[in-house]
Residue, then its C-alpha position, 0 to 999 in steps of 0.5 A: m515515519y509510519r507504521t501500520i500494525t496489523g493481526k496479533k501484534a495489533i491485538k497486543a498493542r491494544e492493550m498497551t498504553k500510547e506511551q508504551r506504543k510510542d516506546a516500543f515504536c522508538q526502540c524499534l527505530a533505535k535498533a533498525f537505524s543503530s542510533e538511540e537519537a530515534m528514542q526522542p522523536l519531535d512528535y508521534l502521533e497514532k490512529n486506531w482505526n478501530e475507534e472510527e465510527y463509520i470506518g469500524g477497522g482498517f485503513s483499506a479493504y480486506f479480501p479473502p485469500g485468492v480474491l486479488t489474484c483470481n482472474k475471475t474477479i477484480g484481481w486481474r482488472r486491477c493491475n492490467p490495462t484496458g485499452r489505454v487506461f492504466l491503473a495505479g495507486a495503493e489499491s491496485a497493487t500486488q504487493g503492499y496493498g493499500s499502503l504508500e509502498g504499494a502505491v509506489w509498487a503499483g506506479k512503477r508496475a503501470a509506468e512499465q506497462v505504458v512504456a510497453v505499449i508506446s514501444q510497441g507503436a501503440d498496436d492496441g486496437h486503436p487507430e491513432k498511433i503514439e509518437n516516440 
């Protein structure tokens, strides 16, 4: 199980001990899955990205509002194909950016884009055709 804590909750979590964070996380799981078994994990690991000397913060890049959705910036380019180049990955996600969930959504989007090109008979300006 993986969880990211951001914003005000991260500030609050920073003030807790590791054992308190573990207990809070296990309580959330126990409630979500209606199982007290979650209170006894086989293992528990955590990472505070703010403590990383060379990273100094989050596990992914931060973009101010509008950057990822604006057509004049990287926003449009990161999720639309260029010819036959299709991008998929956590950083090209339109939801769940920078996370495993985002990578799954981006993979689904890119696969749908590829299928759309194949079903059109590769009418993308390239002379060769893609066989179905």
